[in-house]
C-alpha positions, -999 to +999 in steps of 0.1 A: +000+000+000+015+033-011+003+067+003-026+050+022-042+042-012-045+006-025-037+004-062-055-022-084-046-028-120-074-045-140-073-056-177-094-074-203-089-082-240-119-074-263-128-039-274-165-044-281-175-044-245-163-037-209-166-068-186-197-063-164-177-079-135-155-048-134-183-024-124-197-050-100-164-054-083-161-016-078-195-016-062-187-045-040-154-031-028-171+003-020-196-016+001-167-032+019-151+002+027-127+005-003-137+038-019-122+055-049-106+088-041-101+078-005-083+046-001-083+027-034-076+035-071-084+014-102-064+014-134-086-004-159-075-012-194-096-026-222-072-040-248-071-051-284-049-083-282-025-105-264+005-082-273-013-053-255-021-076-226+016-085-221+026-049-223+000-039-198+010-067-174+045-054-175+034-019-167+014-030-137+045-049-124+067-018-129+042+004-112+041-021-083+003-022-080-010-040-050-033-063-069-039-074-105-073-084-117-074-103-150-106-108-169-103-140-190-075-162-204-052-138-223-048-113-195-045-141-170-017-157-190+000-123-194-002-116-157+010-150-148+040-146-170+048-111-157+049-117-120+051-143-093+049-118-065+019-095-070-014-111-061-037-119-091-074-125-091-087-141-123-121-145-138-117-176-160-147-192-178-131-222-193-111-244-169-084-228-148-067-261-140-067-274-176-056-240-188-025-243-165-032-212-144-034-231-111-025-264-095-060-272-082-092-254-071-086-260-033-049-254-035-042-230-064-005-224-054+015-194-064+000-159-066-032-166-085-067-172-071-102-162-083-131-178-101-134-203-129-162-219-150-168-255-161-150-268-191-181-287-202-203-256-206-202-257-244-219-291-243-247-278-220-252-248-242-255-269-274-280-292-256-300-261-247-299-249-283-314-282-294-342-277-268-349-243-283-348-257-319-359-294-320-353-292-358-316-282-353-293-301-376-263-280-388-248-257-361-218-237-372-190-244-347-165-215-348-132-223-331-096-210-329-067-234-330-044-210-313-066-210-283-060-242-262-094-238-244-111-237-278-098-271-288-111-286-255-145-268-260-146-281-296-142-316-283-170-312-258-192-297-286-184-326-309-194-351-283-227-333-276-234-330-313-230-368-318-253-375-289-279-350-303-274-365-339-263-332-353-241-325-384-220-297-372-201-274-397-167-266-382-149-234-393-117-219-378-112-181-372-085-162-353-087-127-365-117-104-374-110-109-411-112-147-406-147-143-391-158-122-421-143-148-445-161-177-428-195-161-431-189-149-467-182-184-478-212-201-463-238-213-488-275-205-483-289-230-458-255-245-450-259-238-413-290-233-391-273-217-361-240-203-348-221-216-318-188-201-306-163-227-294-136-204-282-132-180-252-110-159-275-136-155-302-164-149-276-145-121-260-130-104-289-154-108-318-189-114-303-204-083-318-190-091-353-202-127-351-236-116-339-239-091-367-232-118-393-254-144-377-284-120-377-277-111-414-279-148-422-311-150-402-298-178-379-296-178-341-265-173-322-259-186-287-246-157-266-221-161-238-237-136-214-269-117-209-256-085-225-253-102-259-288-116-256-301-081-251-283-072-283-299-099-303-284-134-295-311-161-290-301-170-254-273-173-229-267-197-201-240-181-180-232-164-147-245-130-138-211-115-142-219-082-125-231-101-094-199-123-095-179-091-094-199-074-067-203-103-044-174-127-050-145-109-067-149-079-043-148-103-013-116-120-025-100-087-034-107-073+001-091-103+018-060-100-004-057-063+003-060-070+040-031-095+038-044-129+029-022-147+003-038-159-029-024-194-023-045-196+008-077-187-010-093-216-030-104-209-065-141-210-066-161-226-095-189-205-107-221-225-102-249-200-102-260-197-139-289-177-154-308-185-186-316-153-205-339-156-235-346-132-263-382-139-274-381-110-299-351-126-317-368-159-317-400-145-333-380-126-359-362-159-369-394-179-368-384-199-338-412-209-314-396-212-279-410-242-260-429-234-228-405-258-210-377-233-218-397-202-209-406-214-175-369-221-168-357-187-180-343-162-155-352-134-178-372-132-210-367-103-234-400-097-252 
């Protein structure tokens, strides 16, 4: 702590949105007595790519911030590579153990703790898409082979597709121009939905993929509520603002008060919300089953 003000560096890769967990975390820390302008400062960076993430992680280390908060895999990796001393809180939605960020959930080891999702979420989301669309046959599976989590997600999606008797159409994309190229080469009727099998693509190019899916008049599975509000068919994901406000703020407060990250188990996010865009479904000619509507946390009319 310098000058009686805790300094927190936070970063995220993906310019088309600000992670809602960030605002939630600020609210939660304020409720716990950490108030901007009095005893805490936040340096938040929304970044374009991994190169920028590595540069930012280096800046945080040189500035000797008291805590680094990394939203998703690329910033987590950049922070992990940059320091073994400064505490790091991560928000990881794939699988923090499989991604190599921690040793185990109860005993993370090192200087990283935080929150992680389930590696099998893509399979559950694809099963839900089939519930929405019993006629589903040819989902477009977008993946990125430079993203290790993507290849695991693709494996889970393939397994679910076999069980659901689907005929997935797999296409790879890494950059924005790859996404545009994939959609430009699709033949009419070649796919009947879009499913993103990559944390990298979900975070960096969700808006672009949504735009192209809607232009094809096929539904997209969104990865959080904000994208459903913008036109995706549904999302089955955490309430990220609540995760930031209730959970990340709690862990940050403990660390700032002296608890070491190695002594804070990584928590798996288990509270999920089903958000449905009925307006999008109607526009695409999809009749949402009542069994889905009664399960939904929120329905956008």
